[in-house]
C-alpha positions as CSV (number, residue, x, y, z in Angstrom):
1,M,0.0,0.0,-0.2
2,P,1.5,3.3,-1.1
3,A,2.7,6.2,1.4
4,T,1.0,9.8,0.6
5,V,3.1,13.2,0.6
6,L,1.2,16.5,0.4
7,L,3.3,19.3,-0.9
8,L,1.9,22.4,0.1
9,A,3.3,26.2,-1.0
10,A,1.6,29.0,-0.2
11,A,1.4,32.7,-0.1
12,P,-0.4,35.9,-0.8
13,L,0.2,36.7,-4.7
14,G,-0.1,40.9,-3.9
15,R,2.2,43.4,-1.7
16,G,1.8,41.1,1.6
17,R,3.9,38.1,0.0
18,L,6.9,37.4,2.5
19,V,8.2,34.4,1.0
20,D,8.1,32.9,-2.6
21,A,6.9,29.7,-1.3
22,A,6.2,28.2,-4.7
23,S,9.5,28.3,-5.9
24,V,10.8,25.2,-4.0
25,L,8.0,22.9,-5.6
26,P,10.0,22.3,-8.7
27,V,13.0,21.1,-6.7
28,L,10.6,19.0,-4.4
29,A,8.7,17.7,-7.7
30,A,12.1,16.4,-8.9
31,V,12.6,13.9,-6.0
32,P,10.9,10.7,-6.5
33,P,7.9,9.9,-4.6
34,A,9.6,7.1,-2.8
35,V,12.6,9.4,-1.5
36,L,9.8,12.3,-0.6
37,S,8.0,9.7,1.6
38,G,10.5,7.3,2.9
39,A,8.1,4.4,1.9
40,D,8.6,2.0,-1.3
41,S,5.9,3.9,-3.2
42,A,4.1,7.0,-2.7
43,N,1.1,9.0,-4.2
44,V,2.0,12.7,-4.2
45,V,-0.5,15.7,-4.3
46,E,0.7,19.0,-4.9
47,L,-0.8,22.5,-4.1
48,A,0.6,25.5,-5.2
49,D,-0.6,28.7,-4.1
50,P,-3.9,27.7,-3.7
51,L,-6.7,30.1,-3.5
52,E,-9.5,28.7,-1.1
53,P,-8.8,27.6,2.4
54,Q,-11.7,24.5,1.9
55,A,-10.1,23.6,-0.8
56,V,-6.9,22.9,1.0
57,L,-8.8,21.4,3.8
58,T,-10.4,19.0,1.4
59,R,-6.9,17.5,-0.1
60,L,-5.5,17.7,3.8
61,R,-8.6,15.5,5.0
62,A,-8.3,13.2,2.1
63,A,-4.4,12.7,2.7
64,A,-5.0,12.3,6.3
65,A,-7.6,9.4,5.8
66,A,-5.2,7.7,3.5
67,P,-3.6,4.5,4.9
68,G,-0.2,4.4,5.7
69,P,2.7,7.1,6.2
70,L,1.8,10.4,5.4
71,T,4.5,13.1,4.9
72,V,3.7,17.0,4.7
73,Y,6.0,19.7,3.3
74,V,4.4,22.8,3.9
75,S,6.1,26.3,2.8
76,G,4.6,29.4,3.2
77,Q,3.8,32.4,5.9
78,L,2.0,33.0,9.0
79,H,-0.5,35.5,9.9
80,L,-2.9,36.2,12.9
81,D,-6.2,37.1,12.5
82,R,-7.7,40.0,14.4
83,R,-10.6,38.6,16.3
84,Q,-9.1,35.2,17.8
85,R,-5.4,36.0,17.3
86,L,-4.6,32.4,16.1
87,P,-1.9,31.5,13.6
88,H,-3.1,30.9,9.7
89,L,-1.3,30.0,7.1
90,A,-1.8,32.8,4.0
91,L,-3.1,31.7,0.8
92,A,-2.8,33.5,-2.6
93,R,-5.9,35.7,-1.6
94,T,-5.1,36.5,1.8
95,T,-4.7,40.2,2.9
96,A,-4.1,41.3,6.6
97,S,-7.7,42.0,7.0
98,T,-8.8,39.1,5.3
99,V,-7.0,36.5,7.2
100,R,-9.8,35.2,9.1
101,Y,-11.4,34.3,5.8
102,T,-8.8,33.6,3.1
103,A,-6.2,32.2,5.0
104,L,-6.1,28.3,6.4
105,P,-6.4,28.0,10.2
106,W,-3.5,26.1,11.3
107,H,-5.3,24.5,14.0
108,W,-6.9,22.4,11.0
109,F,-3.3,20.8,10.6
110,R,-4.0,19.2,14.2
111,E,-7.9,18.8,14.1
112,E,-7.5,16.6,10.8
113,L,-4.4,14.5,11.8
114,R,-5.4,13.6,15.3
115,L,-7.2,10.4,14.4
116,R,-3.9,9.1,12.9
117,P,-1.9,6.3,14.2
118,A,0.9,7.5,16.5
119,G,4.4,7.8,14.2
120,A,2.5,7.5,10.8
121,T,2.7,11.4,10.6
122,T,5.8,13.7,9.5
123,L,5.5,17.4,8.9
124,I,8.4,19.4,7.3
125,L,7.8,22.8,7.7
126,D,9.5,26.3,6.5
127,L,7.6,29.1,7.7
128,R,8.0,33.3,7.6
129,A,6.0,35.0,10.0
130,D,4.8,38.6,9.8
131,A,6.1,40.7,12.4
132,E,3.1,40.8,14.7
133,T,3.2,36.7,14.3
134,W,6.8,36.8,15.3
135,R,6.5,38.9,18.4
136,T,3.5,36.4,19.5
137,L,5.6,33.1,18.9
138,G,8.3,34.5,21.2
139,A,12.3,34.4,21.1
140,P,14.3,31.5,18.9
141,R,14.9,28.5,20.3
142,P,18.4,27.0,19.2
143,P,18.6,23.7,18.9
144,G,20.2,21.6,21.7
145,P,20.7,18.2,23.1
146,T,16.6,17.8,23.5
147,P,15.1,19.3,20.7
148,P,12.3,21.8,21.3
149,G,8.5,21.2,20.4
150,P,7.0,23.7,18.6
151,P,5.5,26.7,20.1
152,D,1.8,25.6,21.4
153,L,0.2,28.2,18.6
154,L,1.7,25.7,16.1
155,D,0.8,22.7,18.0
156,C,0.3,19.7,14.9
157,G,-0.5,17.0,17.4
158,R,1.8,15.2,19.8
159,D,1.5,12.0,18.0
160,N,2.7,13.4,14.9
161,A,6.8,14.3,14.2
162,V,7.0,17.9,13.2
163,Y,10.5,19.6,12.0
164,G,11.4,22.5,10.1
165,R,11.5,26.3,11.1
166,V,9.7,29.6,11.7
167,A,12.0,32.6,10.1
168,P,11.1,36.2,11.0
169,P,9.9,38.5,8.2
170,P,12.3,39.6,5.6
171,S,13.7,43.3,5.3
172,R,11.2,45.3,3.7
173,R,10.3,45.2,0.2
174,T,11.9,41.6,0.2
175,V,10.3,38.3,-0.6
176,A,12.4,35.7,1.1
177,V,13.1,32.3,-0.2
178,P,12.1,29.1,1.4
179,A,15.7,28.3,2.2
180,Y,15.2,25.4,4.5
181,M,12.8,23.7,2.1
182,R,14.9,24.1,-0.7
183,A,17.9,22.5,1.5
184,V,16.1,19.5,2.2
185,A,14.9,19.0,-1.6
186,T,18.6,19.3,-2.6
187,I,19.6,16.8,0.2
188,L,16.4,14.3,-1.0
189,R,17.8,14.7,-4.6
190,S,20.6,12.7,-4.0
191,G,18.0,9.9,-4.1
192,R,18.5,8.8,-0.6
193,R,16.2,10.1,2.4
194,P,18.1,10.0,5.9
195,P,16.0,9.7,9.0
196,V,14.0,12.8,9.2
197,E,16.1,13.9,12.3
198,E,19.3,13.7,10.5
199,L,17.9,15.3,7.4
200,H,16.4,18.3,9.3
201,Q,19.9,18.6,10.9
202,Q,21.8,18.6,7.6
203,A,19.3,21.2,6.3
204,L,20.0,23.4,9.2
205,A,23.8,23.2,8.6
206,R,23.1,24.3,4.9
207,I,21.2,27.4,6.0
208,A,23.1,28.1,9.3
209,P,25.0,31.5,7.9
210,E,21.8,33.1,7.5
211,S,19.6,31.6,10.2
212,A,21.9,30.9,13.2
213,G,20.1,32.2,16.4
214,V,17.6,34.0,14.6
215,D,15.0,31.2,13.3
216,R,12.6,29.3,15.7
217,V,13.7,25.6,15.2
218,L,11.0,22.9,15.2
219,A,12.0,19.4,16.1
220,Q,9.2,17.4,17.8
221,P,10.3,13.7,17.1
222,G,6.3,12.7,18.2
223,P,5.5,9.9,21.9
224,L,6.0,6.9,20.3
225,P,4.0,4.3,21.9
226,G,4.9,3.2,25.4
227,D,4.4,-0.5,24.4
228,P,5.6,-0.2,20.4
229,H,5.4,-3.9,20.1
230,A,1.7,-4.0,21.4
231,A,1.1,-0.8,18.9
232,V,2.5,-2.8,15.8
233,T,0.5,-5.8,16.6
234,A,-2.7,-4.2,17.1
235,A,-2.7,-2.3,13.9
236,V,-2.1,-5.9,12.2
237,R,-4.9,-7.5,14.0
238,S,-7.1,-4.6,13.0
239,G,-5.8,-5.0,9.2
240,R,-4.0,-1.4,9.6
241,H,-0.9,-3.2,7.7
242,A,0.5,0.2,6.3
243,D,0.2,1.8,9.9
244,A,2.1,-1.2,11.5
245,D,4.9,-0.8,8.8
246,A,4.8,2.9,9.2
247,L,5.2,2.8,13.3
248,A,7.7,0.2,13.0
249,A,9.7,2.3,10.5
250,R,9.7,5.3,12.8
251,L,11.0,3.0,15.5
252,E,13.8,1.9,13.1
253,Q,14.8,5.1,12.6
254,A,14.9,6.1,16.1
255,A,17.0,3.1,17.1
256,G,19.1,3.8,14.3
257,L,19.9,7.6,15.3
258,A,20.0,6.3,19.3
259,H,22.0,3.4,18.7
260,G,23.4,3.2,15.2
261,P,21.9,1.9,11.8
262,V,23.3,-1.7,12.2
263,S,23.2,-1.9,15.7
264,E,20.7,-4.9,17.0
265,E,18.2,-2.4,18.3
266,A,17.9,-1.0,14.8
267,M,18.0,-4.3,13.3
268,H,15.2,-5.7,15.5
269,W,12.9,-3.3,14.0
270,T,14.1,-4.0,10.2
271,E,13.3,-7.6,11.0
272,V,10.0,-6.8,12.5
273,R,9.3,-4.9,9.2
274,A,10.4,-7.7,6.9
275,D,7.6,-10.1,9.1
276,L,5.3,-7.2,8.6
277,A,5.4,-7.4,5.0
278,M,4.8,-11.1,5.0
279,L,1.7,-10.7,7.1
280,A,0.5,-8.2,4.6
281,G,1.2,-10.5,1.8
282,D,3.8,-8.5,0.3
283,A,6.6,-11.7,-0.5
284,V,8.5,-9.0,-2.8
285,R,9.1,-6.4,0.0
286,S,9.4,-9.1,2.7
287,C,12.1,-11.0,0.7
288,R,14.0,-7.4,-0.3
289,T,14.2,-6.5,3.7
290,W,15.3,-9.7,4.6
291,L,18.2,-9.7,2.1
292,S,18.9,-6.3,3.1
293,V,19.2,-7.4,6.7
294,A,21.7,-10.6,5.9
295,T,23.5,-8.4,4.1
296,A,24.0,-5.7,6.9
297,R,24.8,-8.2,9.4
298,L,27.4,-9.7,6.8
299,S,28.8,-6.2,6.6
300,A,29.1,-5.5,10.3
301,G,31.2,-8.6,10.6
302,Q,29.3,-11.2,11.7
303,P,29.8,-14.8,10.7
304,V,28.2,-16.5,8.1
305,D,26.9,-19.4,10.7
306,A,25.7,-16.8,13.0
307,P,21.9,-17.8,13.9
308,A,20.6,-14.4,12.9
309,V,22.5,-14.1,9.7
310,E,21.3,-17.7,8.7
311,A,17.7,-17.0,9.9
312,A,17.6,-13.8,7.5
313,V,18.7,-15.7,4.5
314,D,16.6,-18.7,5.1
315,R,13.5,-16.2,5.5
316,A,14.5,-14.1,2.3
317,H,15.0,-17.7,0.5
318,H,11.2,-18.8,1.9
319,Q,9.7,-15.5,1.0
320,W,11.5,-15.6,-2.6
321,G,9.8,-18.8,-3.5
322,R,6.3,-17.2,-2.6
323,I,6.9,-14.5,-5.0
324,G,4.3,-15.0,-7.7
325,D,5.7,-12.3,-10.0
326,P,8.6,-13.8,-12.4
327,V,9.8,-10.3,-13.1
328,H,10.3,-9.4,-9.5
329,A,11.8,-13.3,-8.7
330,R,14.2,-12.6,-11.3
331,E,15.3,-9.3,-10.1
332,L,15.8,-10.5,-6.4
333,G,17.0,-14.5,-7.4
334,P,20.7,-13.4,-8.2
335,V,21.1,-11.3,-4.7
336,L,19.9,-14.4,-2.9
337,A,22.2,-16.8,-4.8
338,Q,25.1,-14.6,-4.1
339,L,23.9,-14.8,-0.4
340,R,23.5,-18.3,-0.3
341,G,27.1,-18.9,-1.7
342,H,28.2,-17.2,1.6
343,V,25.4,-18.5,3.8
344,P,24.7,-21.9,2.9
345,G,22.6,-22.4,5.8
346,R,21.4,-25.9,7.7
347,R,19.3,-27.5,4.8
348,E,21.3,-29.2,2.4
349,G,20.8,-28.4,-1.2
350,A,19.6,-24.8,-0.7
351,L,22.3,-23.0,-3.0
352,D,21.1,-25.7,-5.8
353,H,17.3,-24.9,-5.0
354,V,17.8,-21.4,-5.9
355,R,19.7,-22.0,-9.2
356,R,17.4,-24.5,-10.5
357,Q,14.4,-21.9,-9.8
358,L,16.5,-19.3,-11.5
359,Q,16.9,-21.0,-14.4
360,Q,13.1,-22.2,-14.8
361,L,12.4,-18.4,-14.4
362,Q,14.7,-17.6,-17.2
363,T,12.6,-19.9,-19.5
364,Q,9.3,-17.8,-18.7
365,G,10.8,-14.9,-20.6
């Protein structure tokens, strides 16, 4: 089941424009959907300088209702409405006097995302605040060992990961560029999406000369569940396989950041994701994940007869045998055969079995 990505770039079209938000969309659009989402595949929805808040709400609501992981990229500017003093994302027709009617209330993000499973949603934000909103948000909070959460006014829900920055208004008669989001897009165009915390730190480092000590940094990892295994199991039992995998992916990333990408803590969640793919009936993804586990363990210096290495190759072999699509089977077969050459396992003739199956696949065209 594919992930969902929502790209939202919005700013007034007239004199009130503080940032050329939509200028970053071509760079983001050049990033493969799988990299934008951090998943195997994704559906991407793009909104460039939308006119009506209800139209944005409709797209946001549809994205929030989609199963699987959701990543929301938002570039734009913030204003307070005059009546309730609440932050709004300015849209194309927004003026200082019409914020309440023509801009998107920020709390709509929280309301629409509140029913999504913990760990399944990530927001990446690059926002400019007008002078009044900037004063209301308060002084900048530089990142530290314990990343600060977003200001209450920009609360997106405690179960959602939120990363990015809020910058002050540019100098008069200047239209800023979304430098943070452009840095994120440039990093992703390399073809690899690092864990979101690492992506965030890399983007901040690229814009440091212009923003150090000025911007309000947003870094909320999101309260992963207290019993993550129970949460993953509950999602699987209710048929929410994509949500289970999204949560396991967050736990895998968190363990990788805390202990290293090939630590036992991180590898455990990679193995969980391989099992989740099997339970979801996705033999291709399960096989591919088990192959990556085995390769990572061998690259880390684990012996070929280590139980964890043998188990990974055996499970990859089992899932490979369940792949119905000959194209995918031919793609993964040589990788499995190479691993089997190093890790023969305890079952006699396992390598010969792979080779015979590959020969049969080649005759299928």
